[in-house]
C-alpha positions, 0 to 999 in steps of 0.5 A: 802729381802736383797740387795748388793750395787754396786756403779756406778763410777763417770761420765767422763769428755769429751775432745773436739778436733779440729780433731773431735775425739769424735763421736756425736750421729748424726754421729754415727747414720749415720755411723752405719747401722741397721744391725750392733750391736754397741754402742756409748760410750763416743764418741767412736764406739764400735762394737760387735764381732759375737755372739756365739749361746748361746748368740743369744739363750738367747737374743731371749728367753728373748725378746720373753718372755718379749714381751709375758708377757708385751702384756698379761698384757698391760704393754708396749713394748719390743725391741731386738737388735738393737734398739739405745738408745740416752742417751746424745750427746756422748752416745747411747748404743744398749741394747740386750733387752729393755722395755719401760712402756706404760706411757713413749712411747713418748720416742720412736721416728721413728728411735731411743729411746730418753731417758732411757728405764725402763729396759735394758738387756745385755747378756755378751759375751767375747767382751762386758764383760768390757762394760756391767759391766763397762761403760754401767753399770754406764751410765744406772744408771746415766741416769735413767734406772730403772732396769738392768739385766746382764746375763753371759752365759760364767759364768752361772750367772744372776744378776738383779739391781734396780736403787736407786738415780742413783746407781744400787743395786743388787736384791737378789732372794727370798727364792725360788730362784726367781728374782722379777722385780721391773718394770714389775709387777708380773714378776719373773724368776728363774736364772737357766732357763737362764744358759742352752741351754734347755730353757723352753717354753714360755707357761710353764714359763708363766703358772708358773709365772702367777700362782704364781703372 
């Protein structure tokens, strides 16, 4: 299997100020209620615009399918938005979907996830594109997220990346066009399933995946 390298950009240096321009994680957590989808990136609060229907449909489908698969094989837990992930004092993204291996459930605190998930999924919208492909791409790689999926319903594209030494390397599909996860043993998807309003049922997908593990 061949891979395409996508190198992460260098980490930013933070400038502190007497005015408190940078928002800390604690301040972010106090300001943003649990119903609001937002990210803390480099000390700045980034609020998402209202999601379009296809965005919500795909997030719900991915979250449900991953939950079904991980429960079936006792692999760990899956969260949908809005679960806050604390990566550092100034960075706390809220991935659209995330997975944590059962061996790492200690990072799940009462109110937030304290450390990188094993898998983060972002479904791109117009307002989130530059962050999902930009700063969040870099942060997830540098902080040890093992796998990152970017689904772009606006461009009908699906990209999966695995983490190698702090940089994301794109996972290429196999000869049958399937993308195979590196952190969910036996799990794979066909990208065409994710670029349509007519998403297949969990039952049909599970039967196809499990029958071809």
